N, C-alpha and C positions, 0 to 999 in steps of 0.2 A: 698543561698537567704533566706529571712525572711520566706517564705513558707516552705521551705525544713527544716529549723531549727525548726519551729513550728510543723511540721508533725513528725519529729524525736523525738522531746521531748514529744509530745503527745502519740506517740507509746511506748516510753521507760517508761513513767510514767503512762500510761493508763488513761490519763485524758486530754480532749480537753482543759479545762481551764488552766491546767499547761503548755500545749503546747503553748497556746496563750501568757501566761505570759513570757515564754522564748523568744518568737519572739518580744514581746514588749520591753523586757529588752535589746535585741540586738539592736532595733531601737533607743532607748533612749540613749544608750551607744556609738552609732556610732559617730565618729568625724564629719561626713557629716551632722549630726543632731545638734550636739552641737556647731560647729563652721561654719562660713561662708566659703564656699569652693572657695578659690581664688588662684589657682595654676598656672594660666597662660596657654598659648596654646603653646606646644613644636613645633608644626607643623609650627608656624608662623616665628620662628627664628632658626630652626634647632637645633644645639648644643649649641647655645648661650643663653643669659638671656631670660627667658620666657616673653612674653608680655601678659598683661591681656586681656582676651576676652571682647567683648562689654558687655556681660551679667555680667561678673565679675566687670567691671568698673561701671556699673549702680548700682550694690550693694554697691561698695566702696563709690561712690559719695553720695548715699542716706543715708547710715548710718553715714558717716563722716559729712556731711553738714546739715542733717535733723534729724539724730538719729531715723530714721524710714525706712520703706521699699520704693523701688522706686515707683514713680507714673506712670500713663499711658504714659505721654510724655516721660519720661526717658526710659521706656521699649520700646516704639516705636522707639526712637533714637538707642537703642541697637539693635533692630531687623533690622533696616536700615543700621547697620554698621557704624553709625556716631561717636560713642564713641572711635573708634580706630583711628580717625583722630584728628589732632590738632584743626582745626576750629570747628568741631562738638563737641569736648569735651569742648572747651572754651565757646561755645554758651550755653551748658547745665549748666556749672558752673555759668555763669552769670545769667541765669534764675533762678537757684536754690537759689543763694545768694540774689536775689531780692524778694524771696518768704518769707512770715512771718515764715515758718517753719525753716528757716535758724537761726533765733533767738532761737528757741527751741533747735536746735542742738548745738549751742554755749553754751547755758545755761547748757545743759546736760553735755557737755565735762568738763566745769569749775566745775560744781557741783561734779562730780566724781573725777576729778584730785585734787581739793583742799579739798575734803571731807566735803563740806559745809553741807551736810545733817546731819552730826554729831552735827551741832549747834542746831538741832530741840530737841535734848535731853540735852541741856545745863543745867547745875546745878551749882549754885554758893551759897555760904554762905551769906544770906542777911545781916548778922551781920558785914561782912567784906566788902561786896559790896552793898552799900545802894541803888544803882539804879537797882539792879537785881530784876526782877519779871518774872512770867510765861509769855511766849510769846516773850521774849527778843531774844532768839536764832532764832526764825523764822524771826524776823525783821533784825537780823544781817546777816543771810543767804541772804535775799532779797537785803540788801544794797550791798553786794558784787556782786551779779548777775546783779544788775542795773548798777553798775559801769562798769562791763564787756560789758553789752549792749551799754553803752555810748561810751566806748573807741572803741569798734569794729565797731558798726554801725553808730554812730553819728560823731565821730571824725575820723573814718577810720585810727586810729593810730596803732602802733606796740606794741609788748609785753612790751617794756621798759616803756611805758606810764602807764601801769597797776601798775608798781612798784613806780612811781614818781608823779602821778597825785594828786592833792589836791581837785579835784572835787569828791564829793560823794553824797549819797542820805540818808537822816536821817529821822527818826521818832522823836517825842519829847523826848522819853527815850534814843534813841541813841545820840541825841544832848546833853543831860544832861551828858552822859558818856564822850563825847568828849569835854565837857565844852564850848559849843558854843550855841548861841540863836537859837531856833527852829523857822523857818519861818511859821510853821503850828501848829495847835492844834491837828491834827490827820492826819494819813497817812504819805506819804513820800514827801520830798521836796529836790530839788537839792540845795547843798550848796558848798561853797569853804572853805576849812579848812585854818586856819591862816598860813601865809607864814613863821612865825617864830615859828610855832608849831612843836611838835615832830612827828605828824602823817603825813604820806604821802603814797599813794598807798595801795594796798590790804594788804600788810603785817602789816599795822596799823589798820586794821579793827577788830572790836570785834569778827567777825565770826572766824577769825584765832587765834587771841591772846587768846581768852576765851576757845576755844575748845581744845587747845593745852597746857592748864595749869590745875592745880588742882582746886578743888572747893573752897579752901581757899587761893589761891595765884594767882598773876597776871601772 
């Protein structure tokens, strides 16, 4: 246990402080601290595949859909054993998807998956790219996240739409890069990219194209 490790270390080193340091090191290095412990319940299925416990399912739902810890309602459902039933699980999923935190979870997933945070450090040679200026990377990141919001929550579409949609959200400087008129003088506005243009979907966004190229090349 942590206590026994701390006591043994303190005795061997002759210092309570050193003993506490060893106990703390063991705690921080424990996989039960670093990772979410979701191993399933072997008693529920015998020797077959393990089924997640209600508490494990609450953790999985919260971090997947909300990118945060379970709320009281989800914990209450877990305590009542509702998350191990199909109807109880579906009810909680529907409730969580209707919560504004679902947008936060989706944004966090795509931000990490596509590496959109790298756009915040975007650097381009202004002699080569005349439209580059400080803050462009932040606009580009937000553009992609707004398209994700639109496809997932407004259109309720699938992944393919992210690759083909010509709907996007631009600021005046993004519009200049895309060579389209900007509907606003500041902030973001929803636009439809030209049907005969080369850009479509998130793979045509500044956020991905600019962050995966050199400062002097496209």
